[in-house]
LUMLUMDREN-2810 file (N, C-alpha, C; in Angstrom, 1 decimal):
<atoms>
<atom><aa>M</aa><ch>A</ch><at>N</at><xx>0.8</xx><yy>-1.2</yy><zz>0.0</zz></atom>
<atom><aa>M</aa><ch>A</ch><at>CA</at><xx>0.0</xx><yy>0.0</yy><zz>0.0</zz></atom>
<atom><aa>M</aa><ch>A</ch><at>C</at><xx>0.9</xx><yy>1.3</yy><zz>0.0</zz></atom>
<atom><aa>E</aa><ch>A</ch><at>N</at><xx>0.4</xx><yy>2.3</yy><zz>-0.7</zz></atom>
<atom><aa>E</aa><ch>A</ch><at>CA</at><xx>1.1</xx><yy>3.5</yy><zz>-0.8</zz></atom>
<atom><aa>E</aa><ch>A</ch><at>C</at><xx>0.2</xx><yy>4.6</yy><zz>-0.3</zz></atom>
<atom><aa>T</aa><ch>A</ch><at>N</at><xx>0.7</xx><yy>5.6</yy><zz>0.4</zz></atom>
<atom><aa>T</aa><ch>A</ch><at>CA</at><xx>-0.1</xx><yy>6.7</yy><zz>0.9</zz></atom>
<atom><aa>T</aa><ch>A</ch><at>C</at><xx>0.5</xx><yy>8.1</yy><zz>0.3</zz></atom>
<atom><aa>S</aa><ch>A</ch><at>N</at><xx>-0.4</xx><yy>8.8</yy><zz>-0.2</zz></atom>
<atom><aa>S</aa><ch>A</ch><at>CA</at><xx>0.0</xx><yy>10.1</yy><zz>-0.7</zz></atom>
<atom><aa>S</aa><ch>A</ch><at>C</at><xx>-0.8</xx><yy>11.2</yy><zz>-0.2</zz></atom>
<atom><aa>I</aa><ch>A</ch><at>N</at><xx>-0.1</xx><yy>12.4</yy><zz>-0.1</zz></atom>
<atom><aa>I</aa><ch>A</ch><at>CA</at><xx>-0.8</xx><yy>13.6</yy><zz>0.3</zz></atom>
<atom><aa>I</aa><ch>A</ch><at>C</at><xx>-0.6</xx><yy>14.6</yy><zz>-0.8</zz></atom>
<atom><aa>V</aa><ch>A</ch><at>N</at><xx>-1.7</xx><yy>15.2</yy><zz>-1.3</zz></atom>
<atom><aa>V</aa><ch>A</ch><at>CA</at><xx>-1.6</xx><yy>16.3</yy><zz>-2.2</zz></atom>
<atom><aa>V</aa><ch>A</ch><at>C</at><xx>-2.4</xx><yy>17.5</yy><zz>-1.8</zz></atom>
<atom><aa>T</aa><ch>A</ch><at>N</at><xx>-1.9</xx><yy>18.7</yy><zz>-2.1</zz></atom>
<atom><aa>T</aa><ch>A</ch><at>CA</at><xx>-2.6</xx><yy>19.9</yy><zz>-1.7</zz></atom>
<atom><aa>T</aa><ch>A</ch><at>C</at><xx>-3.5</xx><yy>20.3</yy><zz>-2.9</zz></atom>
<atom><aa>V</aa><ch>A</ch><at>N</at><xx>-4.8</xx><yy>20.5</yy><zz>-2.6</zz></atom>
<atom><aa>V</aa><ch>A</ch><at>CA</at><xx>-5.8</xx><yy>20.9</yy><zz>-3.6</zz></atom>
<atom><aa>V</aa><ch>A</ch><at>C</at><xx>-6.0</xx><yy>22.4</yy><zz>-3.5</zz></atom>
<atom><aa>Q</aa><ch>A</ch><at>N</at><xx>-5.3</xx><yy>23.2</yy><zz>-4.3</zz></atom>
<atom><aa>Q</aa><ch>A</ch><at>CA</at><xx>-5.3</xx><yy>24.7</yy><zz>-4.2</zz></atom>
<atom><aa>Q</aa><ch>A</ch><at>C</at><xx>-6.6</xx><yy>25.3</yy><zz>-4.1</zz></atom>
<atom><aa>N</aa><ch>A</ch><at>N</at><xx>-7.5</xx><yy>25.1</yy><zz>-4.9</zz></atom>
<atom><aa>N</aa><ch>A</ch><at>CA</at><xx>-8.8</xx><yy>25.9</yy><zz>-4.9</zz></atom>
<atom><aa>N</aa><ch>A</ch><at>C</at><xx>-10.0</xx><yy>25.1</yy><zz>-4.3</zz></atom>
<atom><aa>M</aa><ch>A</ch><at>N</at><xx>-9.7</xx><yy>24.3</yy><zz>-3.3</zz></atom>
<atom><aa>M</aa><ch>A</ch><at>CA</at><xx>-10.7</xx><yy>23.6</yy><zz>-2.6</zz></atom>
<atom><aa>M</aa><ch>A</ch><at>C</at><xx>-11.0</xx><yy>24.5</yy><zz>-1.4</zz></atom>
<atom><aa>V</aa><ch>A</ch><at>N</at><xx>-12.2</xx><yy>25.1</yy><zz>-1.3</zz></atom>
<atom><aa>V</aa><ch>A</ch><at>CA</at><xx>-12.5</xx><yy>26.2</yy><zz>-0.4</zz></atom>
<atom><aa>V</aa><ch>A</ch><at>C</at><xx>-13.6</xx><yy>25.9</yy><zz>0.6</zz></atom>
<atom><aa>N</aa><ch>A</ch><at>N</at><xx>-14.5</xx><yy>24.9</yy><zz>0.3</zz></atom>
<atom><aa>N</aa><ch>A</ch><at>CA</at><xx>-15.5</xx><yy>24.6</yy><zz>1.2</zz></atom>
<atom><aa>N</aa><ch>A</ch><at>C</at><xx>-15.9</xx><yy>23.1</yy><zz>1.2</zz></atom>
<atom><aa>Q</aa><ch>A</ch><at>N</at><xx>-16.8</xx><yy>22.8</yy><zz>2.1</zz></atom>
<atom><aa>Q</aa><ch>A</ch><at>CA</at><xx>-17.1</xx><yy>21.3</yy><zz>2.3</zz></atom>
<atom><aa>Q</aa><ch>A</ch><at>C</at><xx>-17.6</xx><yy>20.7</yy><zz>1.0</zz></atom>
<atom><aa>Q</aa><ch>A</ch><at>N</at><xx>-18.4</xx><yy>21.5</yy><zz>0.2</zz></atom>
<atom><aa>Q</aa><ch>A</ch><at>CA</at><xx>-18.9</xx><yy>20.9</yy><zz>-1.0</zz></atom>
<atom><aa>Q</aa><ch>A</ch><at>C</at><xx>-17.8</xx><yy>20.6</yy><zz>-2.0</zz></atom>
<atom><aa>D</aa><ch>A</ch><at>N</at><xx>-16.7</xx><yy>21.4</yy><zz>-2.0</zz></atom>
<atom><aa>D</aa><ch>A</ch><at>CA</at><xx>-15.5</xx><yy>21.0</yy><zz>-2.8</zz></atom>
<atom><aa>D</aa><ch>A</ch><at>C</at><xx>-14.8</xx><yy>19.8</yy><zz>-2.3</zz></atom>
<atom><aa>A</aa><ch>A</ch><at>N</at><xx>-14.7</xx><yy>19.8</yy><zz>-0.9</zz></atom>
<atom><aa>A</aa><ch>A</ch><at>CA</at><xx>-14.1</xx><yy>18.6</yy><zz>-0.3</zz></atom>
<atom><aa>A</aa><ch>A</ch><at>C</at><xx>-14.8</xx><yy>17.3</yy><zz>-0.6</zz></atom>
<atom><aa>D</aa><ch>A</ch><at>N</at><xx>-16.1</xx><yy>17.3</yy><zz>-0.6</zz></atom>
<atom><aa>D</aa><ch>A</ch><at>CA</at><xx>-16.9</xx><yy>16.2</yy><zz>-0.8</zz></atom>
<atom><aa>D</aa><ch>A</ch><at>C</at><xx>-16.7</xx><yy>15.7</yy><zz>-2.3</zz></atom>
<atom><aa>K</aa><ch>A</ch><at>N</at><xx>-16.7</xx><yy>16.7</yy><zz>-3.2</zz></atom>
<atom><aa>K</aa><ch>A</ch><at>CA</at><xx>-16.4</xx><yy>16.3</yy><zz>-4.6</zz></atom>
<atom><aa>K</aa><ch>A</ch><at>C</at><xx>-15.1</xx><yy>15.7</yy><zz>-4.8</zz></atom>
<atom><aa>V</aa><ch>A</ch><at>N</at><xx>-14.0</xx><yy>16.2</yy><zz>-4.2</zz></atom>
<atom><aa>V</aa><ch>A</ch><at>CA</at><xx>-12.7</xx><yy>15.7</yy><zz>-4.3</zz></atom>
<atom><aa>V</aa><ch>A</ch><at>C</at><xx>-12.6</xx><yy>14.3</yy><zz>-3.7</zz></atom>
<atom><aa>L</aa><ch>A</ch><at>N</at><xx>-13.3</xx><yy>14.1</yy><zz>-2.5</zz></atom>
<atom><aa>L</aa><ch>A</ch><at>CA</at><xx>-13.2</xx><yy>12.8</yy><zz>-1.9</zz></atom>
<atom><aa>L</aa><ch>A</ch><at>C</at><xx>-14.0</xx><yy>11.8</yy><zz>-2.7</zz></atom>
<atom><aa>Q</aa><ch>A</ch><at>N</at><xx>-15.0</xx><yy>12.1</yy><zz>-3.3</zz></atom>
<atom><aa>Q</aa><ch>A</ch><at>CA</at><xx>-15.7</xx><yy>11.2</yy><zz>-4.1</zz></atom>
<atom><aa>Q</aa><ch>A</ch><at>C</at><xx>-14.9</xx><yy>10.8</yy><zz>-5.4</zz></atom>
<atom><aa>A</aa><ch>A</ch><at>N</at><xx>-14.3</xx><yy>11.8</yy><zz>-6.0</zz></atom>
<atom><aa>A</aa><ch>A</ch><at>CA</at><xx>-13.4</xx><yy>11.5</yy><zz>-7.2</zz></atom>
<atom><aa>A</aa><ch>A</ch><at>C</at><xx>-12.2</xx><yy>10.5</yy><zz>-6.8</zz></atom>
<atom><aa>I</aa><ch>A</ch><at>N</at><xx>-11.7</xx><yy>10.7</yy><zz>-5.6</zz></atom>
<atom><aa>I</aa><ch>A</ch><at>CA</at><xx>-10.6</xx><yy>9.8</yy><zz>-5.1</zz></atom>
<atom><aa>I</aa><ch>A</ch><at>C</at><xx>-11.2</xx><yy>8.4</yy><zz>-4.9</zz></atom>
<atom><aa>E</aa><ch>A</ch><at>N</at><xx>-12.2</xx><yy>8.4</yy><zz>-4.2</zz></atom>
<atom><aa>E</aa><ch>A</ch><at>CA</at><xx>-12.9</xx><yy>7.0</yy><zz>-3.9</zz></atom>
<atom><aa>E</aa><ch>A</ch><at>C</at><xx>-13.3</xx><yy>6.3</yy><zz>-5.1</zz></atom>
<atom><aa>D</aa><ch>A</ch><at>N</at><xx>-13.5</xx><yy>6.9</yy><zz>-6.3</zz></atom>
<atom><aa>D</aa><ch>A</ch><at>CA</at><xx>-14.0</xx><yy>6.3</yy><zz>-7.5</zz></atom>
<atom><aa>D</aa><ch>A</ch><at>C</at><xx>-12.8</xx><yy>5.7</yy><zz>-8.3</zz></atom>
<atom><aa>V</aa><ch>A</ch><at>N</at><xx>-11.6</xx><yy>6.0</yy><zz>-7.9</zz></atom>
<atom><aa>V</aa><ch>A</ch><at>CA</at><xx>-10.4</xx><yy>5.4</yy><zz>-8.5</zz></atom>
<atom><aa>V</aa><ch>A</ch><at>C</at><xx>-10.2</xx><yy>4.0</yy><zz>-8.1</zz></atom>
<atom><aa>W</aa><ch>A</ch><at>N</at><xx>-9.9</xx><yy>3.1</yy><zz>-9.0</zz></atom>
<atom><aa>W</aa><ch>A</ch><at>CA</at><xx>-9.7</xx><yy>1.6</yy><zz>-8.7</zz></atom>
<atom><aa>W</aa><ch>A</ch><at>C</at><xx>-8.5</xx><yy>1.6</yy><zz>-7.8</zz></atom>
<atom><aa>G</aa><ch>A</ch><at>N</at><xx>-8.5</xx><yy>0.7</yy><zz>-6.9</zz></atom>
<atom><aa>G</aa><ch>A</ch><at>CA</at><xx>-7.4</xx><yy>0.4</yy><zz>-6.0</zz></atom>
<atom><aa>G</aa><ch>A</ch><at>C</at><xx>-7.3</xx><yy>1.2</yy><zz>-4.7</zz></atom>
<atom><aa>I</aa><ch>A</ch><at>N</at><xx>-8.3</xx><yy>2.2</yy><zz>-4.5</zz></atom>
<atom><aa>I</aa><ch>A</ch><at>CA</at><xx>-8.3</xx><yy>3.0</yy><zz>-3.3</zz></atom>
<atom><aa>I</aa><ch>A</ch><at>C</at><xx>-8.6</xx><yy>2.2</yy><zz>-2.1</zz></atom>
<atom><aa>S</aa><ch>A</ch><at>N</at><xx>-7.8</xx><yy>2.5</yy><zz>-1.0</zz></atom>
<atom><aa>S</aa><ch>A</ch><at>CA</at><xx>-8.1</xx><yy>1.7</yy><zz>0.2</zz></atom>
<atom><aa>S</aa><ch>A</ch><at>C</at><xx>-8.7</xx><yy>2.6</yy><zz>1.3</zz></atom>
<atom><aa>K</aa><ch>A</ch><at>N</at><xx>-8.1</xx><yy>3.9</yy><zz>1.4</zz></atom>
<atom><aa>K</aa><ch>A</ch><at>CA</at><xx>-8.6</xx><yy>4.8</yy><zz>2.4</zz></atom>
<atom><aa>K</aa><ch>A</ch><at>C</at><xx>-8.4</xx><yy>6.2</yy><zz>1.9</zz></atom>
<atom><aa>A</aa><ch>A</ch><at>N</at><xx>-9.3</xx><yy>7.1</yy><zz>2.2</zz></atom>
<atom><aa>A</aa><ch>A</ch><at>CA</at><xx>-9.1</xx><yy>8.5</yy><zz>1.7</zz></atom>
<atom><aa>A</aa><ch>A</ch><at>C</at><xx>-9.8</xx><yy>9.4</yy><zz>2.8</zz></atom>
<atom><aa>E</aa><ch>A</ch><at>N</at><xx>-9.1</xx><yy>10.6</yy><zz>2.9</zz></atom>
<atom><aa>E</aa><ch>A</ch><at>CA</at><xx>-9.7</xx><yy>11.6</yy><zz>3.8</zz></atom>
<atom><aa>E</aa><ch>A</ch><at>C</at><xx>-9.3</xx><yy>13.0</yy><zz>3.2</zz></atom>
<atom><aa>I</aa><ch>A</ch><at>N</at><xx>-10.1</xx><yy>14.0</yy><zz>3.6</zz></atom>
<atom><aa>I</aa><ch>A</ch><at>CA</at><xx>-9.8</xx><yy>15.4</yy><zz>3.2</zz></atom>
<atom><aa>I</aa><ch>A</ch><at>C</at><xx>-9.6</xx><yy>16.2</yy><zz>4.5</zz></atom>
<atom><aa>K</aa><ch>A</ch><at>N</at><xx>-8.6</xx><yy>17.0</yy><zz>4.5</zz></atom>
<atom><aa>K</aa><ch>A</ch><at>CA</at><xx>-8.3</xx><yy>18.0</yy><zz>5.6</zz></atom>
<atom><aa>K</aa><ch>A</ch><at>C</at><xx>-8.6</xx><yy>19.3</yy><zz>5.0</zz></atom>
<atom><aa>L</aa><ch>A</ch><at>N</at><xx>-9.8</xx><yy>19.8</yy><zz>5.0</zz></atom>
<atom><aa>L</aa><ch>A</ch><at>CA</at><xx>-10.1</xx><yy>21.0</yy><zz>4.3</zz></atom>
<atom><aa>L</aa><ch>A</ch><at>C</at><xx>-9.3</xx><yy>22.3</yy><zz>4.9</zz></atom>
<atom><aa>S</aa><ch>A</ch><at>N</at><xx>-9.1</xx><yy>22.3</yy><zz>6.2</zz></atom>
<atom><aa>S</aa><ch>A</ch><at>CA</at><xx>-8.4</xx><yy>23.4</yy><zz>6.7</zz></atom>
<atom><aa>S</aa><ch>A</ch><at>C</at><xx>-6.9</xx><yy>23.5</yy><zz>6.2</zz></atom>
<atom><aa>K</aa><ch>A</ch><at>N</at><xx>-6.4</xx><yy>22.4</yy><zz>5.8</zz></atom>
<atom><aa>K</aa><ch>A</ch><at>CA</at><xx>-5.1</xx><yy>22.4</yy><zz>5.2</zz></atom>
<atom><aa>K</aa><ch>A</ch><at>C</at><xx>-5.1</xx><yy>22.3</yy><zz>3.7</zz></atom>
<atom><aa>K</aa><ch>A</ch><at>N</at><xx>-6.3</xx><yy>22.1</yy><zz>3.1</zz></atom>
<atom><aa>K</aa><ch>A</ch><at>CA</at><xx>-6.5</xx><yy>21.9</yy><zz>1.7</zz></atom>
<atom><aa>K</aa><ch>A</ch><at>C</at><xx>-5.8</xx><yy>20.7</yy><zz>1.2</zz></atom>
<atom><aa>Q</aa><ch>A</ch><at>N</at><xx>-5.8</xx><yy>19.6</yy><zz>2.0</zz></atom>
<atom><aa>Q</aa><ch>A</ch><at>CA</at><xx>-5.1</xx><yy>18.4</yy><zz>1.7</zz></atom>
<atom><aa>Q</aa><ch>A</ch><at>C</at><xx>-6.0</xx><yy>17.2</yy><zz>1.4</zz></atom>
<atom><aa>A</aa><ch>A</ch><at>N</at><xx>-5.6</xx><yy>16.3</yy><zz>0.5</zz></atom>
<atom><aa>A</aa><ch>A</ch><at>CA</at><xx>-6.2</xx><yy>15.1</yy><zz>0.3</zz></atom>
<atom><aa>A</aa><ch>A</ch><at>C</at><xx>-5.2</xx><yy>14.0</yy><zz>0.6</zz></atom>
<atom><aa>I</aa><ch>A</ch><at>N</at><xx>-5.6</xx><yy>13.2</yy><zz>1.5</zz></atom>
<atom><aa>I</aa><ch>A</ch><at>CA</at><xx>-4.6</xx><yy>12.1</yy><zz>1.9</zz></atom>
<atom><aa>I</aa><ch>A</ch><at>C</at><xx>-5.3</xx><yy>10.8</yy><zz>1.6</zz></atom>
<atom><aa>F</aa><ch>A</ch><at>N</at><xx>-4.6</xx><yy>9.9</yy><zz>0.9</zz></atom>
<atom><aa>F</aa><ch>A</ch><at>CA</at><xx>-5.2</xx><yy>8.7</yy><zz>0.4</zz></atom>
<atom><aa>F</aa><ch>A</ch><at>C</at><xx>-4.2</xx><yy>7.5</yy><zz>0.3</zz></atom>
<atom><aa>T</aa><ch>A</ch><at>N</at><xx>-4.7</xx><yy>6.4</yy><zz>0.6</zz></atom>
<atom><aa>T</aa><ch>A</ch><at>CA</at><xx>-3.9</xx><yy>5.2</yy><zz>0.6</zz></atom>
<atom><aa>T</aa><ch>A</ch><at>C</at><xx>-4.5</xx><yy>4.2</yy><zz>-0.5</zz></atom>
<atom><aa>Y</aa><ch>A</ch><at>N</at><xx>-3.6</xx><yy>3.7</yy><zz>-1.3</zz></atom>
<atom><aa>Y</aa><ch>A</ch><at>CA</at><xx>-4.1</xx><yy>2.8</yy><zz>-2.4</zz></atom>
<atom><aa>Y</aa><ch>A</ch><at>C</at><xx>-3.1</xx><yy>1.7</yy><zz>-2.7</zz></atom>
<atom><aa>D</aa><ch>A</ch><at>N</at><xx>-3.6</xx><yy>0.7</yy><zz>-3.4</zz></atom>
<atom><aa>D</aa><ch>A</ch><at>CA</at><xx>-2.8</xx><yy>-0.4</yy><zz>-3.8</zz></atom>
<atom><aa>D</aa><ch>A</ch><at>C</at><xx>-1.9</xx><yy>0.1</yy><zz>-5.1</zz></atom>
<atom><aa>E</aa><ch>A</ch><at>N</at><xx>-0.7</xx><yy>0.2</yy><zz>-5.0</zz></atom>
<atom><aa>E</aa><ch>A</ch><at>CA</at><xx>0.0</xx><yy>0.7</yy><zz>-6.1</zz></atom>
<atom><aa>E</aa><ch>A</ch><at>C</at><xx>0.1</xx><yy>-0.4</yy><zz>-7.3</zz></atom>
<atom><aa>R</aa><ch>A</ch><at>N</at><xx>-0.4</xx><yy>-1.6</yy><zz>-7.1</zz></atom>
<atom><aa>R</aa><ch>A</ch><at>CA</at><xx>-0.5</xx><yy>-2.6</yy><zz>-8.2</zz></atom>
<atom><aa>R</aa><ch>A</ch><at>C</at><xx>-1.7</xx><yy>-2.3</yy><zz>-9.0</zz></atom>
<atom><aa>M</aa><ch>A</ch><at>N</at><xx>-2.7</xx><yy>-1.5</yy><zz>-8.5</zz></atom>
<atom><aa>M</aa><ch>A</ch><at>CA</at><xx>-3.9</xx><yy>-1.2</yy><zz>-9.2</zz></atom>
<atom><aa>M</aa><ch>A</ch><at>C</at><xx>-4.0</xx><yy>0.2</yy><zz>-9.7</zz></atom>
<atom><aa>A</aa><ch>A</ch><at>N</at><xx>-3.3</xx><yy>1.1</yy><zz>-9.1</zz></atom>
<atom><aa>A</aa><ch>A</ch><at>CA</at><xx>-3.4</xx><yy>2.5</yy><zz>-9.5</zz></atom>
<atom><aa>A</aa><ch>A</ch><at>C</at><xx>-2.0</xx><yy>3.2</yy><zz>-9.2</zz></atom>
<atom><aa>A</aa><ch>A</ch><at>N</at><xx>-1.9</xx><yy>4.4</yy><zz>-9.8</zz></atom>
<atom><aa>A</aa><ch>A</ch><at>CA</at><xx>-0.7</xx><yy>5.2</yy><zz>-9.5</zz></atom>
<atom><aa>A</aa><ch>A</ch><at>C</at><xx>-1.2</xx><yy>6.6</yy><zz>-9.0</zz></atom>
<atom><aa>Q</aa><ch>A</ch><at>N</at><xx>-0.3</xx><yy>7.3</yy><zz>-8.3</zz></atom>
<atom><aa>Q</aa><ch>A</ch><at>CA</at><xx>-0.7</xx><yy>8.6</yy><zz>-7.8</zz></atom>
<atom><aa>Q</aa><ch>A</ch><at>C</at><xx>-1.3</xx><yy>9.5</yy><zz>-8.8</zz></atom>
<atom><aa>Q</aa><ch>A</ch><at>N</at><xx>-0.7</xx><yy>9.4</yy><zz>-10.1</zz></atom>
<atom><aa>Q</aa><ch>A</ch><at>CA</at><xx>-1.3</xx><yy>10.4</yy><zz>-11.1</zz></atom>
<atom><aa>Q</aa><ch>A</ch><at>C</at><xx>-2.7</xx><yy>10.0</yy><zz>-11.5</zz></atom>
<atom><aa>D</aa><ch>A</ch><at>N</at><xx>-3.2</xx><yy>8.7</yy><zz>-11.2</zz></atom>
<atom><aa>D</aa><ch>A</ch><at>CA</at><xx>-4.6</xx><yy>8.4</yy><zz>-11.5</zz></atom>
<atom><aa>D</aa><ch>A</ch><at>C</at><xx>-5.5</xx><yy>9.2</yy><zz>-10.6</zz></atom>
<atom><aa>F</aa><ch>A</ch><at>N</at><xx>-5.1</xx><yy>9.4</yy><zz>-9.4</zz></atom>
<atom><aa>F</aa><ch>A</ch><at>CA</at><xx>-5.9</xx><yy>10.1</yy><zz>-8.4</zz></atom>
<atom><aa>F</aa><ch>A</ch><at>C</at><xx>-5.8</xx><yy>11.6</yy><zz>-8.7</zz></atom>
<atom><aa>E</aa><ch>A</ch><at>N</at><xx>-4.6</xx><yy>12.1</yy><zz>-9.1</zz></atom>
<atom><aa>E</aa><ch>A</ch><at>CA</at><xx>-4.5</xx><yy>13.5</yy><zz>-9.4</zz></atom>
<atom><aa>E</aa><ch>A</ch><at>C</at><xx>-5.2</xx><yy>13.9</yy><zz>-10.6</zz></atom>
<atom><aa>Q</aa><ch>A</ch><at>N</at><xx>-5.3</xx><yy>13.0</yy><zz>-11.6</zz></atom>
<atom><aa>Q</aa><ch>A</ch><at>CA</at><xx>-6.1</xx><yy>13.2</yy><zz>-12.8</zz></atom>
<atom><aa>Q</aa><ch>A</ch><at>C</at><xx>-7.5</xx><yy>13.3</yy><zz>-12.5</zz></atom>
<atom><aa>A</aa><ch>A</ch><at>N</at><xx>-8.0</xx><yy>12.4</yy><zz>-11.6</zz></atom>
<atom><aa>A</aa><ch>A</ch><at>CA</at><xx>-9.4</xx><yy>12.4</yy><zz>-11.2</zz></atom>
<atom><aa>A</aa><ch>A</ch><at>C</at><xx>-9.8</xx><yy>13.8</yy><zz>-10.5</zz></atom>
<atom><aa>I</aa><ch>A</ch><at>N</at><xx>-8.9</xx><yy>14.3</yy><zz>-9.7</zz></atom>
<atom><aa>I</aa><ch>A</ch><at>CA</at><xx>-9.1</xx><yy>15.6</yy><zz>-9.0</zz></atom>
<atom><aa>I</aa><ch>A</ch><at>C</at><xx>-9.0</xx><yy>16.8</yy><zz>-10.1</zz></atom>
<atom><aa>K</aa><ch>A</ch><at>N</at><xx>-8.0</xx><yy>16.7</yy><zz>-11.0</zz></atom>
<atom><aa>K</aa><ch>A</ch><at>CA</at><xx>-7.9</xx><yy>17.7</yy><zz>-12.0</zz></atom>
<atom><aa>K</aa><ch>A</ch><at>C</at><xx>-9.1</xx><yy>17.9</yy><zz>-12.9</zz></atom>
<atom><aa>E</aa><ch>A</ch><at>N</at><xx>-9.7</xx><yy>16.7</yy><zz>-13.2</zz></atom>
<atom><aa>E</aa><ch>A</ch><at>CA</at><xx>-10.8</xx><yy>16.6</yy><zz>-14.1</zz></atom>
<atom><aa>E</aa><ch>A</ch><at>C</at><xx>-12.1</xx><yy>17.4</yy><zz>-13.5</zz></atom>
<atom><aa>L</aa><ch>A</ch><at>N</at><xx>-12.0</xx><yy>17.5</yy><zz>-12.1</zz></atom>
<atom><aa>L</aa><ch>A</ch><at>CA</at><xx>-13.1</xx><yy>18.3</yy><zz>-11.5</zz></atom>
<atom><aa>L</aa><ch>A</ch><at>C</at><xx>-12.8</xx><yy>19.8</yy><zz>-11.6</zz></atom>
<atom><aa>G</aa><ch>A</ch><at>N</at><xx>-11.6</xx><yy>20.2</yy><zz>-12.0</zz></atom>
<atom><aa>G</aa><ch>A</ch><at>CA</at><xx>-11.3</xx><yy>21.6</yy><zz>-12.1</zz></atom>
<atom><aa>G</aa><ch>A</ch><at>C</at><xx>-10.4</xx><yy>22.2</yy><zz>-11.0</zz></atom>
<atom><aa>F</aa><ch>A</ch><at>N</at><xx>-9.9</xx><yy>21.3</yy><zz>-10.2</zz></atom>
<atom><aa>F</aa><ch>A</ch><at>CA</at><xx>-9.0</xx><yy>21.7</yy><zz>-9.1</zz></atom>
<atom><aa>F</aa><ch>A</ch><at>C</at><xx>-7.6</xx><yy>21.6</yy><zz>-9.5</zz></atom>
<atom><aa>N</aa><ch>A</ch><at>N</at><xx>-6.8</xx><yy>22.5</yy><zz>-8.9</zz></atom>
<atom><aa>N</aa><ch>A</ch><at>CA</at><xx>-5.3</xx><yy>22.5</yy><zz>-9.1</zz></atom>
<atom><aa>N</aa><ch>A</ch><at>C</at><xx>-4.6</xx><yy>21.7</yy><zz>-7.9</zz></atom>
<atom><aa>I</aa><ch>A</ch><at>N</at><xx>-3.6</xx><yy>21.0</yy><zz>-8.3</zz></atom>
<atom><aa>I</aa><ch>A</ch><at>CA</at><xx>-2.8</xx><yy>20.3</yy><zz>-7.3</zz></atom>
<atom><aa>I</aa><ch>A</ch><at>C</at><xx>-1.4</xx><yy>20.7</yy><zz>-7.1</zz></atom>
<atom><aa>T</aa><ch>A</ch><at>N</at><xx>-0.9</xx><yy>20.6</yy><zz>-5.9</zz></atom>
<atom><aa>T</aa><ch>A</ch><at>CA</at><xx>0.6</xx><yy>20.7</yy><zz>-5.7</zz></atom>
<atom><aa>T</aa><ch>A</ch><at>C</at><xx>0.9</xx><yy>19.6</yy><zz>-4.6</zz></atom>
<atom><aa>H</aa><ch>A</ch><at>N</at><xx>2.2</xx><yy>19.3</yy><zz>-4.6</zz></atom>
<atom><aa>H</aa><ch>A</ch><at>CA</at><xx>2.7</xx><yy>18.2</yy><zz>-3.7</zz></atom>
<atom><aa>H</aa><ch>A</ch><at>C</at><xx>3.3</xx><yy>18.8</yy><zz>-2.5</zz></atom>
</atoms>
């Protein structure tokens, strides 16, 4: 299992956080995900045999959010 933390720059409210969380949870291989809205962070654990970090980042970007590491 691999754990990643990404900063979602333009995530400003709970509705945004819920959208990001749903996008992460929809990626194959996800094990655990949480959003820390106050820090604008998405933290997720996944099986690296099924997905790569870029898969999760792409899912977030497709919602219109910007990511930094």
